[in-house]
C-alpha beads as a LAMMPS data file, in Angstrom:
LAMMPS data file: protein, C-alpha beads

159 atoms
158 bonds

1 atom types
1 bond types

-500.0 500.0 xlo xhi
-500.0 500.0 ylo yhi
-500.0 500.0 zlo zhi

Masses

1 110.0

Atoms # bond

1 1 1 0.096 -0.006 0.045
2 1 1 2.684 2.497 1.049
3 1 1 4.743 1.471 -2.026
4 1 1 1.910 2.210 -4.443
5 1 1 1.083 5.547 -3.020
6 1 1 4.832 6.598 -2.870
7 1 1 5.618 5.668 -6.564
8 1 1 2.460 7.365 -7.949
9 1 1 4.215 10.764 -8.671
10 1 1 7.590 9.437 -9.764
11 1 1 8.588 8.739 -13.405
12 1 1 10.095 5.387 -13.866
13 1 1 13.490 5.631 -15.764
14 1 1 13.839 3.206 -18.734
15 1 1 16.066 0.111 -18.433
16 1 1 19.711 1.081 -18.572
17 1 1 19.235 4.805 -18.111
18 1 1 22.081 6.593 -16.471
19 1 1 22.343 10.280 -15.443
20 1 1 23.673 12.444 -18.036
21 1 1 26.267 13.984 -15.667
22 1 1 27.652 10.420 -14.932
23 1 1 27.803 9.543 -18.668
24 1 1 29.473 12.970 -19.409
25 1 1 32.021 12.306 -16.859
26 1 1 32.891 8.851 -18.295
27 1 1 32.795 9.908 -22.059
28 1 1 33.923 12.687 -24.321
29 1 1 30.460 14.194 -24.348
30 1 1 29.247 17.185 -22.396
31 1 1 26.023 16.972 -20.294
32 1 1 24.097 18.888 -22.949
33 1 1 25.310 16.447 -25.642
34 1 1 24.140 13.535 -23.467
35 1 1 20.745 14.967 -22.983
36 1 1 20.441 15.436 -26.671
37 1 1 21.524 11.877 -27.320
38 1 1 18.779 10.776 -24.858
39 1 1 16.160 12.320 -27.119
40 1 1 17.544 10.493 -30.044
41 1 1 17.840 7.220 -28.026
42 1 1 14.167 7.500 -27.040
43 1 1 13.079 7.765 -30.618
44 1 1 15.343 4.807 -31.593
45 1 1 14.226 2.575 -28.559
46 1 1 10.604 2.985 -29.206
47 1 1 10.646 2.828 -33.118
48 1 1 9.671 -0.958 -33.381
49 1 1 9.733 -2.556 -29.816
50 1 1 8.208 -0.222 -27.230
51 1 1 10.468 -1.094 -24.327
52 1 1 13.093 1.736 -24.036
53 1 1 15.949 -0.541 -25.378
54 1 1 17.411 -0.499 -28.826
55 1 1 16.997 -4.046 -30.450
56 1 1 18.893 -5.015 -33.597
57 1 1 15.926 -4.365 -35.761
58 1 1 15.701 -0.791 -34.510
59 1 1 19.454 -0.286 -34.903
60 1 1 19.310 -1.467 -38.555
61 1 1 16.351 0.796 -39.197
62 1 1 18.221 3.732 -37.826
63 1 1 21.466 3.049 -39.816
64 1 1 20.166 1.464 -42.954
65 1 1 16.467 2.484 -43.150
66 1 1 15.490 -1.211 -43.116
67 1 1 14.978 -3.678 -40.262
68 1 1 15.323 -6.667 -42.483
69 1 1 18.247 -8.566 -43.841
70 1 1 21.517 -9.779 -42.623
71 1 1 24.400 -7.291 -42.846
72 1 1 27.761 -8.246 -41.518
73 1 1 28.923 -4.694 -41.006
74 1 1 25.740 -3.663 -39.146
75 1 1 25.875 -6.859 -37.044
76 1 1 29.436 -6.001 -35.992
77 1 1 28.618 -2.474 -35.136
78 1 1 25.608 -3.621 -33.018
79 1 1 27.684 -6.231 -31.290
80 1 1 30.252 -3.658 -30.404
81 1 1 27.645 -1.310 -28.989
82 1 1 26.017 -4.131 -27.035
83 1 1 28.676 -3.956 -24.203
84 1 1 26.572 -6.234 -21.923
85 1 1 26.187 -8.812 -24.599
86 1 1 22.417 -9.207 -23.990
87 1 1 21.043 -8.638 -27.451
88 1 1 19.948 -5.010 -26.733
89 1 1 21.506 -1.618 -26.254
90 1 1 20.580 0.436 -23.302
91 1 1 21.131 4.171 -22.959
92 1 1 24.409 3.813 -21.174
93 1 1 25.857 1.575 -23.706
94 1 1 24.513 3.774 -26.442
95 1 1 26.356 6.888 -25.186
96 1 1 29.502 5.080 -24.285
97 1 1 29.736 3.448 -27.707
98 1 1 28.917 6.669 -29.592
99 1 1 31.713 8.472 -27.591
100 1 1 34.214 6.591 -29.731
101 1 1 33.052 8.778 -32.708
102 1 1 33.368 12.148 -30.759
103 1 1 35.994 14.455 -32.133
104 1 1 37.586 14.692 -28.665
105 1 1 37.682 10.872 -28.142
106 1 1 41.263 9.554 -27.961
107 1 1 42.700 8.177 -31.242
108 1 1 43.705 5.045 -29.399
109 1 1 39.989 4.395 -28.538
110 1 1 38.982 4.951 -32.214
111 1 1 41.674 2.652 -33.350
112 1 1 40.790 -0.071 -30.978
113 1 1 37.071 0.251 -32.107
114 1 1 38.010 -0.084 -35.644
115 1 1 40.313 -3.060 -35.009
116 1 1 37.388 -4.915 -33.093
117 1 1 35.176 -4.140 -35.958
118 1 1 37.406 -6.212 -38.368
119 1 1 38.631 -8.872 -35.952
120 1 1 35.515 -11.006 -36.492
121 1 1 36.640 -13.988 -34.566
122 1 1 38.117 -12.100 -31.602
123 1 1 41.597 -13.598 -32.050
124 1 1 43.470 -10.312 -31.573
125 1 1 44.460 -10.414 -35.296
126 1 1 42.661 -9.268 -38.512
127 1 1 43.093 -12.337 -40.610
128 1 1 42.927 -12.193 -44.330
129 1 1 39.544 -14.058 -44.487
130 1 1 38.062 -11.480 -42.029
131 1 1 39.100 -8.597 -44.074
132 1 1 37.776 -10.321 -47.125
133 1 1 34.307 -10.829 -45.434
134 1 1 34.163 -7.194 -44.353
135 1 1 35.145 -5.931 -47.861
136 1 1 32.315 -7.990 -49.405
137 1 1 29.820 -7.004 -46.896
138 1 1 30.623 -3.286 -47.428
139 1 1 30.403 -3.734 -51.093
140 1 1 26.981 -5.632 -50.834
141 1 1 25.664 -2.858 -48.689
142 1 1 26.657 -0.137 -51.107
143 1 1 25.392 -2.231 -54.007
144 1 1 28.908 -2.170 -55.782
145 1 1 29.826 -5.376 -57.582
146 1 1 33.507 -6.199 -57.924
147 1 1 34.842 -9.450 -59.355
148 1 1 36.508 -11.916 -56.860
149 1 1 39.771 -11.204 -58.538
150 1 1 39.465 -7.397 -57.777
151 1 1 38.442 -8.196 -54.176
152 1 1 41.330 -10.583 -53.627
153 1 1 43.671 -7.827 -55.073
154 1 1 42.321 -5.310 -52.586
155 1 1 42.659 -7.749 -49.651
156 1 1 46.277 -8.747 -50.784
157 1 1 47.344 -5.158 -51.011
158 1 1 46.017 -4.505 -47.395
159 1 1 47.517 -7.437 -45.780

Bonds

1 1 1 2
2 1 2 3
3 1 3 4
4 1 4 5
5 1 5 6
6 1 6 7
7 1 7 8
8 1 8 9
9 1 9 10
10 1 10 11
11 1 11 12
12 1 12 13
13 1 13 14
14 1 14 15
15 1 15 16
16 1 16 17
17 1 17 18
18 1 18 19
19 1 19 20
20 1 20 21
21 1 21 22
22 1 22 23
23 1 23 24
24 1 24 25
25 1 25 26
26 1 26 27
27 1 27 28
28 1 28 29
29 1 29 30
30 1 30 31
31 1 31 32
32 1 32 33
33 1 33 34
34 1 34 35
35 1 35 36
36 1 36 37
37 1 37 38
38 1 38 39
39 1 39 40
40 1 40 41
41 1 41 42
42 1 42 43
43 1 43 44
44 1 44 45
45 1 45 46
46 1 46 47
47 1 47 48
48 1 48 49
49 1 49 50
50 1 50 51
51 1 51 52
52 1 52 53
53 1 53 54
54 1 54 55
55 1 55 56
56 1 56 57
57 1 57 58
58 1 58 59
59 1 59 60
60 1 60 61
61 1 61 62
62 1 62 63
63 1 63 64
64 1 64 65
65 1 65 66
66 1 66 67
67 1 67 68
68 1 68 69
69 1 69 70
70 1 70 71
71 1 71 72
72 1 72 73
73 1 73 74
74 1 74 75
75 1 75 76
76 1 76 77
77 1 77 78
78 1 78 79
79 1 79 80
80 1 80 81
81 1 81 82
82 1 82 83
83 1 83 84
84 1 84 85
85 1 85 86
86 1 86 87
87 1 87 88
88 1 88 89
89 1 89 90
90 1 90 91
91 1 91 92
92 1 92 93
93 1 93 94
94 1 94 95
95 1 95 96
96 1 96 97
97 1 97 98
98 1 98 99
99 1 99 100
100 1 100 101
101 1 101 102
102 1 102 103
103 1 103 104
104 1 104 105
105 1 105 106
106 1 106 107
107 1 107 108
108 1 108 109
109 1 109 110
110 1 110 111
111 1 111 112
112 1 112 113
113 1 113 114
114 1 114 115
115 1 115 116
116 1 116 117
117 1 117 118
118 1 118 119
119 1 119 120
120 1 120 121
121 1 121 122
122 1 122 123
123 1 123 124
124 1 124 125
125 1 125 126
126 1 126 127
127 1 127 128
128 1 128 129
129 1 129 130
130 1 130 131
131 1 131 132
132 1 132 133
133 1 133 134
134 1 134 135
135 1 135 136
136 1 136 137
137 1 137 138
138 1 138 139
139 1 139 140
140 1 140 141
141 1 141 142
142 1 142 143
143 1 143 144
144 1 144 145
145 1 145 146
146 1 146 147
147 1 147 148
148 1 148 149
149 1 149 150
150 1 150 151
151 1 151 152
152 1 152 153
153 1 153 154
154 1 154 155
155 1 155 156
156 1 156 157
157 1 157 158
158 1 158 159
């Protein structure tokens, strides 16, 4: 009884919500930027599944304007944003992950993110086949068609 009465006027924070000041202290964002990101987050996290978390379909819709279809690149970015590895992105994960792209983020953090993006098997190395898979996925996403010989030449010149 007392619990129901005491929670009547309070607004419940969505799952994974963290205070903007806390996130600003832990990332390259200012408090105002975190607050603006929260407005974006709310739109994304209620676009398909109305639960305050970003599901993979909502992530794909935001990035590629479609929630359908497998896309290695999008899957990798989603997996890197899903820091808790629970299949959804909460607000804290969203802000921490986007912080990598902030102009003031350390270059070492940006490099580490890019490396993880291409290290598909998590071995600590970017293997030739992993690079090939990512090149093919990026070409598919951009509707570019290159022959296998050209793709192999690209991969061979990189590694």
